[in-house]
NUTI-312714 format. One record per residue: residue in one letter; residue number from 1; z, y, x of N, C-alpha, C, O in turn. Coordinates in Angstrom, 2 decimals. Atoms other than C-alpha are relative to their C-alpha. Example, Ala and Ser with C-alpha at 12.3 -4.5 7.8 and 13.67 -1.06 7.14 Angstrom:
! NUTI-312714
R   type   seq      n_c3      n_c2      n_c1     ca_c3     ca_c2     ca_c1      c_c3      c_c2      c_c1      o_c3      o_c2      o_c1
R      a     1      0.00     -1.19      0.89      7.80     -4.50     12.30      0.00      1.20      0.90      0.66      1.18      1.94
R      s     2     -0.06     -1.19     -0.82      7.14     -1.06     13.67      0.73      1.09     -0.77      0.90      2.20     -0.26
//
This chain:
! NUTI-312714
R   type   seq      n_c3      n_c2      n_c1     ca_c3     ca_c2     ca_c1      c_c3      c_c2      c_c1      o_c3      o_c2      o_c1
R      m     1     -0.57     -0.66     -1.29    146.18      9.34    111.43      1.40     -0.27      0.02      2.13     -0.21     -0.97
R      r     2     -1.30      0.45     -0.28    149.29      8.29    113.06      0.87      1.05      1.02      0.78      0.95      2.24
R      p     3     -0.31     -1.15     -0.83    151.33     11.50    114.24      0.82     -0.48      1.15      0.76      0.21      2.16
R      l     4     -0.87      0.42     -1.10    153.75      9.59    116.51     -0.93     -0.47      1.12     -0.74     -0.05      2.26
R      s     5      0.90      0.30     -1.14    150.88      7.94    118.48     -0.89      1.21      0.60     -1.32      1.23      1.75
R      r     6      0.92     -1.05     -0.27    148.90     11.10    118.46      0.75      1.17      0.76      0.21      1.71      1.73
R      w     7     -0.63     -1.21     -0.24    151.45     13.84    119.03      1.40     -0.16      0.81      1.95      0.78      1.40
R      g     8     -1.16      0.27     -0.76    154.48     12.16    120.56      1.30     -0.19     -1.21      1.08     -0.34     -2.41
R      t     9     -0.99      0.33      0.90    157.99     11.68    119.02      0.54      1.24     -0.86      1.29      1.07     -1.83
R      t    10     -0.72     -1.18      0.72    158.82     15.33    117.86     -1.32      0.91     -0.28     -2.12      1.30      0.56
R      y    11      1.20     -0.60      0.51    156.28     17.07    115.75      0.36      0.74     -1.28      0.69      0.06     -2.25
R      a    12     -0.38     -0.99      1.33    156.99     19.99    113.07     -1.25      0.08     -0.57     -2.13      0.72      0.02
R      l    13      1.11     -0.16      0.78    154.40     19.66    110.59      0.44      0.67     -1.29      1.35      0.27     -2.01
R      g    14     -0.33     -0.83      1.30    154.36     22.30    107.81     -1.08     -0.43     -1.04     -2.27     -0.38     -0.76
R      v    15      0.83      0.48      1.08    152.85     21.04    104.64     -0.10      0.90     -0.95      0.98      1.33     -1.34
R      l    16      0.42     -1.26      0.89    151.23     23.71    102.22     -0.92     -0.59     -0.90     -1.64     -1.53     -0.55
R      f    17      0.97      0.22      1.12    149.30     23.41     99.02     -0.47      1.22     -0.65      0.22      2.23     -0.63
R      g    18      0.80     -1.28      0.57    146.89     25.86     97.21      0.63      0.02     -1.46      1.06      1.10     -1.87
R      e    19     -0.49      0.17      1.32    148.08     24.74     93.73      0.38     -1.30     -0.47      0.29     -2.31      0.24
R      g    20     -0.58      1.52      0.31    149.49     21.91     91.66      1.45      0.01     -0.71      1.95      1.03     -1.19
R      d    21     -1.31      0.27      0.57    152.79     20.55     90.39      0.91     -0.58      1.09      0.44     -1.13      2.09
R      f    22     -1.02      0.84     -0.72    156.03     19.26     91.99      1.34     -0.10     -1.00      1.61      0.63     -1.96
R      r    23     -1.27      0.12      0.77    159.30     18.07     90.67      1.18      0.62      0.76      1.24      0.64      1.99
R      a    24     -1.25     -0.55     -0.76    162.65     19.75     91.41      1.07      0.11     -1.20      0.77      0.20     -2.39
R      r    25     -1.09     -0.40      0.98    165.95     20.23     89.72      0.30      1.40     -0.29      0.23      2.19      0.65
R      r    26     -0.19     -1.35      0.53    166.73     23.36     87.91      1.35      0.50      0.62      2.22     -0.32      0.92
R      m    27     -1.35     -0.74     -0.20    169.61     25.85     88.89      0.54      0.10     -1.34     -0.19      0.30     -2.31
R      r    28     -0.74     -0.39      1.27    172.25     26.21     86.22      1.32      0.68      0.59      2.08      0.18      1.42
R      f    29     -1.15     -0.81     -0.42    174.83     28.93     86.64      0.18      0.09      1.71      1.23      0.07      2.35
R      g    30      0.06     -0.15     -1.53    173.69     29.28     90.35      0.04     -1.19      0.89     -0.10     -1.14      2.11
R      r    31     -0.17      1.40     -0.77    174.10     25.60     91.31     -0.92     -0.99     -0.73     -1.31     -0.88     -1.89
R      p    32      0.98      1.12      0.65    171.89     22.42     90.87      0.88     -0.82     -1.13      2.10     -0.95     -1.01
R      d    33     -0.62      0.74      1.08    172.83     20.46     87.82     -0.52     -1.36      0.20     -1.67     -1.65     -0.11
R      p    34      0.39      1.48     -0.17    172.97     16.55     88.87      0.01     -0.64     -1.18     -0.45     -1.78     -1.11
R      s    35      0.03      0.71      1.31    173.35     15.59     85.22     -1.34     -0.01     -0.45     -1.71     -0.93     -1.18
R      r    36      1.22     -0.22      0.84    169.91     16.82     84.31     -1.07     -0.66      1.13     -0.82     -0.50      2.33
R      p    37      0.87      0.47     -0.87    166.83     14.99     85.90     -1.00      1.14      0.68     -1.10      2.21      0.08
R      p    38      1.07     -1.00     -0.51    164.24     16.97     87.96     -1.20     -0.01     -0.95     -1.67     -1.03     -1.46
R      v    39      1.19     -0.31      0.92    161.40     18.54     85.91     -1.37      0.60      0.84     -1.40      1.13      1.95
R      r    40      1.30     -0.44     -0.43    157.84     19.34     86.44     -0.10      1.50      0.12      0.31      2.16     -0.84
R      h    41      0.03     -1.52     -0.12    157.17     23.04     87.85     -1.58     -0.04      0.41     -2.04     -0.85      1.22
R      r    42      1.32     -0.48     -0.22    153.57     24.40     87.85      0.04      1.13      1.14      0.85      2.06      1.14
R      v    43      0.06     -1.08     -0.87    152.48     26.38     90.92     -1.39      0.48      0.04     -2.27     -0.31      0.38
R      p    44      1.33     -0.43      0.16    149.46     28.59     90.49     -0.62      0.24      1.47      0.04      0.14      2.51
R      r    45      0.77     -0.02     -1.22    146.83     29.13     93.14      0.63      1.29      0.72      0.91      2.31      0.09
R      s    46     -0.41     -0.98     -0.92    148.04     31.25     96.08     -0.93      1.22      0.16     -2.12      1.16      0.46
R      g    47      1.13     -1.15      0.11    146.76     34.82     95.85     -0.25      0.79      1.30     -1.29      0.67      1.94
R      g    48      0.23     -1.10     -0.99    147.32     37.57     98.49     -0.60     -0.60      1.30     -0.50     -1.80      1.54
R      p    49      0.60      0.32     -1.29    145.54     37.46    101.85      1.03     -0.25      1.03      0.83     -0.95      2.02
R      a    50     -0.89      0.22     -1.17    148.73     37.66    103.75      0.83     -1.33     -0.22      1.76     -1.63      0.53
R      m    51     -0.54      1.39      0.20    149.73     34.19    102.29     -0.62     -1.04      0.90     -1.85     -1.10      0.93
R      v    52      0.52      0.96     -0.78    149.32     31.37    104.71     -0.88     -0.92     -0.77     -1.97     -1.23     -0.30
R      e    53      0.86      1.03      0.92    147.99     28.97    101.86     -1.27      0.63     -0.20     -2.27     -0.07     -0.02
R      a    54      1.13     -0.70      0.27    145.44     31.56    101.03     -1.12     -0.04      1.33     -2.32     -0.29      1.25
R      r    55      0.73      0.18     -1.17    144.27     31.61    104.58     -0.76     -1.13      0.41     -1.92     -1.20      0.83
R      l    56      0.57      1.58     -0.26    143.90     27.92    105.04     -0.93     -0.26     -1.15     -1.82     -1.07     -0.90
R      a    57      0.84      0.49      1.12    142.14     27.60    101.76     -1.44      0.95      0.23     -2.55      0.55     -0.11
R      e    58      1.13     -0.81     -0.45    139.76     30.35    102.92     -1.03     -0.60      1.18     -2.26     -0.56      1.17
R      a    59      0.63      0.60     -1.09    138.97     28.59    106.17     -0.62     -1.22     -0.42     -1.72     -1.50      0.06
R      c    60      0.53      1.27      0.53    138.38     25.25    104.32      0.58     -0.25     -1.03      1.80     -0.44     -0.98
R      a    61     -0.35      0.23      1.31    138.71     24.70    100.88      0.75     -1.32     -0.41      1.61     -1.39     -1.28
R      d    62     -0.51      1.31      0.29    139.44     20.97    101.01      1.20     -0.10      1.00      1.38      0.69      1.94
R      g    63     -1.22      0.34     -0.72    142.67     19.42    102.40     -0.47     -0.15      1.74     -1.54     -0.64      2.09
R      h    64      0.12      0.08     -1.57    142.89     19.59    106.44      1.27      0.09      0.72      2.29      0.51      0.17
R      v    65     -1.01     -0.08     -0.99    145.13     19.37    109.36     -0.26      0.97      1.20     -1.32      0.86      1.82
R      v    66      0.29     -0.78     -1.15    145.39     21.93    112.01      1.10     -0.25      1.14      2.31     -0.17      0.93
R      d    67     -0.92      0.27     -1.27    146.92     21.14    115.49      0.27      1.40      0.49     -0.66      2.18      0.70
R      l    68     -0.42     -1.37     -0.63    148.74     24.20    116.77      0.38     -0.08      1.54      0.45      0.87      2.31
R      r    69     -0.60      0.26     -1.50    149.93     22.64    120.07     -1.28      0.05      0.97     -1.14      0.20      2.18
R      g    70      1.11      0.23     -1.08    146.36     22.34    121.53     -0.38      1.32      0.80     -0.87      1.31      1.93
R      g    71      0.59     -1.05     -0.76    145.72     26.00    122.23     -1.40      0.21     -0.03     -2.06     -0.53     -0.76
R      g    72      1.45     -0.25      0.03    142.25     27.42    122.87     -0.50      0.45     -1.36     -1.60      0.09     -1.75
R      h    73      0.42     -0.61      1.17    142.11     29.26    119.62     -0.64      1.40      0.30     -0.25      2.16      1.18
R      p    74      0.48     -1.24     -0.10    139.82     32.17    119.05      1.12      1.17      0.02      2.23      1.03     -0.49
R      e    75     -1.11     -0.99      0.15    141.64     35.43    119.51      0.53      0.40     -1.26      1.75      0.46     -1.41
R      a    76     -0.57     -0.31      1.18    141.83     36.46    115.99      0.84     -1.17     -0.56      1.89     -0.82     -1.10
R      v    77     -0.89      1.09      0.41    143.29     32.90    115.06      1.21      0.18      0.76      2.26      0.12      0.12
R      q    78     -1.28      0.10     -0.88    145.83     33.20    117.96      0.91      1.16     -0.51      2.12      0.95     -0.63
R      e    79     -0.76     -1.19      0.50    146.95     36.78    116.64      0.52     -0.37     -1.31      1.67      0.02     -1.57
R      w    80     -0.40      0.47      1.33    147.27     35.30    113.16      1.33     -0.98      0.31      2.43     -0.78     -0.20
R      l    81     -1.12      0.87     -0.10    149.46     32.47    114.38      1.34      0.52      0.77      2.43     -0.03      0.62
R      t    82     -1.33     -0.74     -0.59    151.94     34.74    116.51      0.35      1.06     -0.88      1.37      1.64     -0.51
R      a    83     -0.29     -1.05      0.97    152.07     37.30    113.62      1.02     -0.52     -1.02      1.15     -1.74     -1.15
R      r    84     -0.94      0.32      1.08    154.78     37.34    110.77     -0.94     -0.34     -1.11     -1.90      0.41     -1.24
R      n    85      0.69      0.38      1.01    153.28     35.62    107.84      0.85     -0.50     -1.16      2.02     -0.78     -0.92
R      h    86     -0.65      0.30      1.27    154.37     34.70    104.35     -0.55     -1.43     -0.60     -1.74     -1.63     -0.82
R      m    87      0.39      1.20      0.79    154.30     31.25    102.75      1.02     -0.38     -1.02      2.20     -0.08     -0.86
R      r    88     -0.79      0.27      1.16    155.68     29.93     99.53      0.95     -1.17      0.36      0.45     -2.12      0.95
R      g    89     -1.07      1.01     -0.42    158.91     27.71    100.03      0.58     -0.43     -1.20      1.18      0.28     -2.01
R      f    90     -0.70      0.71      1.33    159.94     25.21     97.42      0.85     -1.21      0.70      0.62     -1.69      1.81
R      g    91     -0.77      1.09     -0.40    162.50     22.57     97.68      0.57     -0.93     -1.28      0.04     -0.90     -2.39
R      g    92     -0.37      1.04      1.10    164.39     19.92     95.58      0.82      0.86     -1.20      1.04      0.32     -2.29
R      v    93     -0.66     -0.80      1.04    166.27     22.87     93.60     -0.77      1.19      0.03     -1.12      1.74      1.07
R      v    94      0.54     -1.24      0.14    164.68     25.75     92.24      0.35      0.96     -1.24      0.72      0.49     -2.32
R      g    95     -0.45     -0.78      1.42    165.35     28.75     89.79     -1.19     -0.13     -1.03     -2.38     -0.19     -0.72
R      r    96      0.94      0.32      1.17    163.66     28.27     86.50     -1.18      1.05     -0.08     -2.30      0.62     -0.37
R      f    97      1.12     -1.04     -0.05    161.49     31.43     86.65     -0.30      0.69      1.24     -1.35      1.31      1.33
R      t    98      0.21     -0.66     -1.22    161.92     32.72     90.20     -0.78     -0.92      1.10     -1.26     -0.41      2.12
R      y    99      0.52      0.80     -1.03    160.53     29.72     92.06     -1.58      0.34      0.36     -2.07     -0.11      1.39
R      k   100      1.31     -0.31     -0.13    156.96     31.09     91.74     -0.19      1.15      1.01     -1.25      1.42      1.56
R      f   101      0.05     -1.34     -0.83    158.03     34.30     93.77      0.83     -0.21      1.17      1.21      0.75      1.84
R      s   102     -0.72      0.31     -1.09    159.95     32.30     96.41     -0.89      0.01      1.34     -1.67     -0.89      1.63
R      l   103      0.75     -0.01     -1.18    158.52     33.44     99.71      0.93     -0.21      1.31      2.13      0.05      1.32
R      t   104     -0.77      0.16     -1.22    159.52     32.60    103.28     -0.86      0.74      1.20     -2.08      0.56      1.27
R      d   105      0.57     -0.44     -1.18    158.69     34.48    106.44     -0.16     -0.85      1.07      0.78     -1.62      1.28
R      t   106      0.16      0.94     -0.91    157.35     32.62    109.22     -1.06      0.60      1.32     -2.01      1.35      1.12
R      v   107      1.00     -0.04     -1.10    155.59     32.85    112.66     -0.51     -1.30      0.39      0.10     -2.01      1.18
R      l   108      0.51      1.53      0.01    153.51     29.70    112.53      0.07     -0.59      1.41      0.54     -1.71      1.62
R      a   109     -0.01      0.62     -1.34    153.11     29.31    116.26      1.47     -0.30      0.56      1.65     -1.13      1.45
R      e   110     -1.25      0.25     -0.60    156.90     29.49    116.82      0.60     -1.19     -0.99      1.38     -2.00     -0.50
R      n   111     -0.68      0.88      0.94    157.89     27.34    113.75     -0.85     -1.42     -0.32     -0.35     -2.31     -1.02
R      f   112      0.64      1.31      0.53    155.24     24.51    113.42     -0.93     -0.36      1.25     -1.51      0.48      1.93
R      d   113      0.97      0.58     -0.90    153.29     22.25    115.75     -1.38     -0.18     -0.64     -2.44     -0.15     -0.02
R      g   114      1.37      0.28      0.65    150.67     21.62    113.16      0.27      0.33     -1.51      1.40      0.26     -1.98
R      l   115     -0.06     -0.14      1.49    149.82     22.47    109.38     -0.89     -0.96     -0.71     -2.02     -1.24     -0.31
R      a   116      0.94      0.87      0.73    148.53     20.15    106.86     -0.12      0.64     -1.44      0.85      0.85     -2.17
R      y   117     -0.02     -0.66      1.11    146.97     21.77    103.96     -0.65     -0.93     -1.00     -1.58     -1.67     -0.69
R      v   118      0.54      0.83      1.22    146.30     20.07    100.50     -0.32      1.06     -1.20      0.54      1.75     -1.75
R      a   119      0.55     -0.97      0.91    144.15     22.11     98.10      0.65     -0.18     -1.47      0.85      0.79     -2.21
R      r   120     -0.67      0.07      1.39    145.74     20.58     94.91      0.82     -1.28      0.19      0.42     -2.35      0.65
R      t   121     -1.10      1.18     -0.01    149.01     18.45     94.62      0.31     -0.34     -1.45      0.25      0.46     -2.38
R      t   122     -0.57      0.52      1.31    150.22     16.34     91.78      1.41     -0.14      0.09      2.01     -0.04      1.15
R      c   123     -1.42      0.01     -0.10    153.71     15.91     90.64      0.19     -1.46      0.42     -0.62     -2.35      0.17
R      s   124     -0.35      1.30     -0.28    155.60     12.97     92.09      0.44     -0.90     -1.21      0.71     -0.40     -2.30
R      t   125     -0.19      0.87      1.24    156.29      9.90     89.86      1.47     -0.57      0.32      1.57     -1.22      1.36
R      p   126     -1.30      0.60     -0.19    160.05      8.89     89.69      0.05     -1.54      0.03     -0.57     -2.16     -0.83
R      m   127     -0.06      1.35      0.13    160.90      5.30     90.58      0.82     -0.42     -1.18      1.86      0.19     -1.43
R      p   128     -0.65      0.46      1.19    162.03      3.52     87.55      1.32     -0.65      0.35      1.39     -1.39      1.33
R      e   129     -1.32      0.77     -0.20    165.69      2.35     87.37     -0.24     -1.48     -0.13     -1.25     -1.91     -0.69
R      i   130     -0.06      1.38      0.07    166.36     -1.23     87.64      0.11     -0.50     -1.47     -0.52     -1.43     -1.96
R      a   131     -0.38      0.42      1.59    167.71     -1.40     84.02     -1.26      0.34     -0.72     -1.77     -0.47     -1.50
R      d   132      1.15     -0.34      0.81    164.79      0.44     82.72     -1.14     -0.81      0.24     -1.89     -1.06     -0.71
R      v   133      1.13      0.91     -0.06    162.26     -1.78     84.30      0.46     -1.35     -0.68     -0.42     -1.84     -1.39
R      a   134     -0.53      1.09      0.66    164.34     -4.86     83.01     -0.40      0.18     -1.52     -0.92     -0.76     -2.11
R      a   135      0.08     -0.33      1.46    164.07     -3.26     79.46     -1.33      0.42     -0.24     -1.57      0.82     -1.38
R      g   136      1.52     -0.53      0.23    160.27     -2.32     79.86     -0.29      1.31     -0.26     -1.37      1.70     -0.71
R      r   137      0.04     -1.44     -0.05    161.09      1.28     79.98     -0.45      0.67      1.44     -0.28      0.11      2.52
R      r   138      0.36     -0.66     -1.16    159.74      3.80     82.40      0.65      1.47     -0.20      0.71      2.05     -1.29
R      n   139     -0.32     -1.54      0.08    161.18      7.29     83.31     -1.26      0.87     -0.38     -2.39      0.44     -0.18
R      r   140      1.11     -0.68      0.44    159.04     10.00     81.96      0.43      1.33      0.64      1.62      1.60      0.75
R      v   141     -0.31     -1.24     -0.53    158.70     13.47     83.59     -0.21      0.87     -1.12     -1.20      0.68     -1.81
R      r   142     -0.15     -0.95      1.00    159.50     16.28     81.18     -1.00      1.22      0.26     -1.02      2.17     -0.52
//
């Protein structure tokens, strides 16, 4: 699927996942510590019924894409899209213990043109440094 040819030049796609891993730097004294490499963070399955991820998993357990621009949604779906919902929010820097509880309020129809749901994600693999490749070493995720 090519979003540019399908939806045009501007398309806000929300990417959500049910469970898995991601890499991010940890906070140290309230700030990111660039001297330490990003580490693996485990994300448990989304629980509550008010969570966007849980509702998407309930609708279709496999990964899928939902176009919110098209309209013509059933009344119950339209109500859900225009209501305030909660979704997990992760970024490149997270608190060591608090990231699992990081929630973002959203009104899906106002903030996104589409949603991509991935049931399970895996941690990214860092690109090896040129010096490491030359020496035959690879970066390892802790």
